[in-house]
N, C-alpha and C positions, 0 to 999 in steps of 0.2 A: 564457432568458425568453421571447423571441419564439417559439421552437419550441413551448414549453409553452402559451403563449396561443393560438397558431394552431391547436394540436391541439384545445383546448377549443372554439375558435370553429368549427372545421371540423365537430366532433361535433354541436354545436348547430345548425349550418347544415343538416347531413344530416337531423336530426330535423325541423326546420322546413320543409325543402324537400320531403321525401318522406313524412312521417308522416300526411298526410291533412288533412281539413278542420279538425279541432280544433287541430292545430299551426299550420296556415296562418293561422287567425284570430288567433293571438298575435303575428303579424309583420305590420307595415304595409307594408313594402317589402322586396323581396329584390334583391340584386345579386351580381355575381360578376366575378372577373377578376384584375387585376394584383396581384402580391405586392410590387412596388416601393413602392406607397404604403400597404401594409397597416397599418404602425404609426400613421400619421397618420389613416387612415380609421377604424381601430379606436377611436381617441380621439374623433374627430368623432361617430361613431354613438353612442358611450356618452354623450358630453356632450349631444348632441341629444335623446336619449331622456330624460335627467334633466330637461332644460329643457322639453320639449314632450309627453312621453309617447309620441312616435312611435318605434316600434322598427323598426330597419333591420337586416336579416340580410345579412351579406356573406361570400361564400365566396372565399377567397384561393387561387385555382386557376391563376393565370397569365393573362397577357393573351390568349393564343390561346383559352383556354377561356371567358374573358369575352365575347369577340367571338362565339364559337359560340353561347353560351347566349343572348345578346341577339338574335342573328340568328334563333334558333329561337323566340324570344319565351317562354322559360322563366324569365326574370328581368325585373325592372322596369327595371334599368339594367345596363350593362356598365362595366368599368373596364379601361383599357389604357395601356401606356406607349409603344405604337406606334400612330400613327393608322391607322384603317382605310383600305384601298385603295378606289378607285372600284368595283372588282369586288366587294369584300366589302360595300360599302354597297348596291350594286345587288341583291345576292342576299339581303339582310336581308328577312325576311318582313313586317316592320311598316312598310316604306317608308323614307323618307329618315332618316338618322341624323345627329344634331348632336353635335359634339365640344365639350366644356366643359373646358378646362384647369382644374386645381385647385391644384396646387402645382408647384414645380420641385425636382428633386433631382439628385444626382450619382451616376453609376456609378463605383465605384472599383476599382482593381487591388489586391487583397489577396493576401497571401502568408504562408507559414509556413516560414521558413528559420532553423533553429537557429543562433544566434550573431548574427543581424542583425534579429531580430524587433522590437527596440526602436528601429530606425533606419528612416527613411522612404527607400526607394530612389527614384532618379530614373529614369524610363523615357520614352523617346520612343515615338510611335505606331508607327513602322515596326519598332521592336524588339518592342513588345507584339504586333504582328500576326505577326511571325516566331515568337514564342514559342507563340502559340495555334495557328499553322499547322503547328507541329512542326519548323520550320527551326532554331530555337535550342533546344538540349536540355539544356545545362548552366548552372548558376547562375554559374559563373565565366567564361562566354563573353565573349570580348574586347569585344563591342558593349555588353554590360551593364556590364562593368568600366570601360569608357571613360567612362560616365555617372556612375560612383560611385567616383571615385578616393578612396583612403583607407579604403574598406570592404573588409574581407577576405571575399570571396565564396567559398563552398565549392565544391569540385570534385564536386558531386552532381547527380544528374538532376533535371530539372524535371518535376513531375507537373501537367498542366493539368487543372483542374476547371471544367466548363461546365454550363449548364442542359440538363436532359434534356427539359423540357416546352416548349411554345410560349410564348415569353416576350418581353414588351416590353423587359425588361432586356437580353436578347440582341439585340433590334432596335436599341436605343440603342448598345450596345457595338459591334455590327457596322456600324452607320451611321457611327460615329466611325472605325473602322478602314478603311472603304471610302473615307472622305474623306482620310485621311492616308497610305494605302498602296496604290499602283496595283496591286501584286501581289495584295493581298487583294481589292480591288475587282473584279479580272478573274477571280478564281477562286472565292472563297467568297461574296463579295458581302454584302448586308444582308437581314435578315429576322428574323421572330420564331423561326424554326428554321434552323439552320445544319448542313450536313453536316460535322461536325467530323472532321478527319483524325487527331487525337490526343486523348487525355484520358479523363476519367472524368466521367459525367453525374450530376447531382444535381437533385432537384425543388425549385423555388422558390428565392428569395434565401436563405431560411433553410437550405435544404438545402446550397447551395453554401458558405455561411458555415460551417456545421457541418462539412462535409467538409474544408474548408481548415484549420479549427481543429484537427482531430484527425489531420492527415496531414502529417508533416514533408516539406519539399521541394515542397510544392504551391503553386499560384498560381490564382486565380480572379477572377471579377468579380461584385460584388454592389452593392446600393444602400448609400449611405454609412451610413444608420442601422444596418443589419445588421452592418457591419464594426465600428462603434463599440460596439454593444451586445454583441458577441461579443469585444471587446477584441483585435481583429485589426489589425495594421499595414496601412497602405495607402500606395501610391506617389504621389509628386509626378509629374505628367504634363506633358510638354512641350507647350505650347500654340502657336497660330498665330503668336504674336509671338516664339517661340523661348525662352520662359521656362518653367522647371519650376514648376507651380502645385499647391499643396495643395488638395484638395477641401474646400470650406467653404460656408457660406451666402453669404458675401460673394463668393466667386469664382464661384458659380453665378449670383448676382444680376448679377454683371459680364457673364457670358455672355449672359444674357437681354437686358441693355442693348445688347450688341454685335450682337444679331440684329435684322434689320429685317423687320417684319411688313408684308405688303402691306395696303393700305387695305381691300380687299375680302376679307380673309382668312377662311377657315373654321376657322382655328386648327390645321389639320393641318400643322404646321411643325416643322422641325428647327432646334436651336440648338447642335449639336455643332461643335467646332472654330471657335467664334465668335471674331470680331475682338476686340481689347482686350488690353492687356498683363497684366491681372489675371484674365482669364477662364479658368475651369477647362474644359478642352476636351471632357469627356464628361458634359455637362449636358443635361437634358431637361425638358420639361414632362411631366405625366402627365394623362390625360383621363378624365372620366366620360362615357360614351356613352348617349345617350337618343334615343328615337324622337321625331321632330318631331310626329307625330300620335299622341297617346296614346290607347290603346284603352279606358282606364278613367279617367273624369273624376276620381274620388276619389283614386286613386293618382297621377294626373298632377299634381293639385294638391299632394299631399304631397311628391312629388318636386321640384317647382319651389320649394316653400317650404323644403325642405331645402337646395337649392342656393343660394337666397338667404341663408339662415342661414350656409352655409359660406363665402360670399364676404364677408359682413358680420362674422361672429364667428370662424369657423373659421380663417381665414387668420392671425388673431392668434396662434394656438398652433403654427403650422407650425415656427417656429424652435426650439421646445422639443424637437422630434424630428428636428432636423437637416434639415428641408426649407426651401427658400427660398419665402417668400410671393410671390404674383404682384404685379407692379408695379400701383400704384393706378390708372393709366389703363386697363390691361387689365381689371382687376376691374370698373370702371365700364362698359366695353364689354360684358362678359359678363353683368352684371346686366341690361343692356338686351337682349341676345340671348335671355335667358330668355323674353321675350315671344313669340319664334317658336315656342314649344311650344304645341301646340293640341289640342283635343278637338272633333271634328266641326266643324272650321274656325273654332272659337271659341277665343279665348285661354283658357288654363287659369285658372280662378278669376276671370276677368274682368280679369286684370292687363294 
């Protein structure tokens, strides 16, 4: 379903983005970036168009692509699951970039192991790190078996599936592994792209989900919605309190509650491995990226109006697609933060 919808959306994006003036006039705003929030953004843009008539074209090309296109000013907004670095912001052609968290989600460890696909495996971060770095190669490895007593694990090879594109999902996943595995942190580290020592690459969350679904013995990492909509199992992951936690809206919300934001935050924050006995450890915000100084007053006002709608009305639908809505106090702060978006040093739309 996701793959089909995305194929249609990508085709429409290409027409609107490259077909010239006539096509461009049919779209009010263009954006590009993360696949992690694609299901919820697709719904938001559709609902907003029905409500206001404003059409938003979004290319689900990965966080790295979204940051590049925003930086080159070829889209009106970017979307990323990894915050831009100071260097990336400094190199953006349009000046300062503001980060607006939209929803929160979970990156899950999904797998296709005949005989155990209907059971949720328990996995700790250090074991996950060693699987994805190629140190653990068999499903019945003693370290996996010790966390899953009573489960008959097969003596078969593990096939790692990872992202092939610059990806915020990879950033979240590697940020978590860097937090819980000193070995991973000192060798592979965190980033939108990793020099994977093993495995098969696939593009987008939907690509990884599809590859795992059709490949026995495989393991990968995807956003929770993709695992659910592809009917893939996903692991319970050991959190900072030592408990194996199932990814869910409640456990992501718990992770957000366990993360402390500084008073002067610019919202470029990580909530992986957060404190709290019920916190799912591979949780993250996802961001829409906008230029603080908008080059086009009309588009700038439309963008701000959409973001105001997203915080007021869009958040209410997040749970229906397995995303956690932002806490109400953060939403209030972000509504106020929208006043920082300007055209020619004036607030957009006089807000």
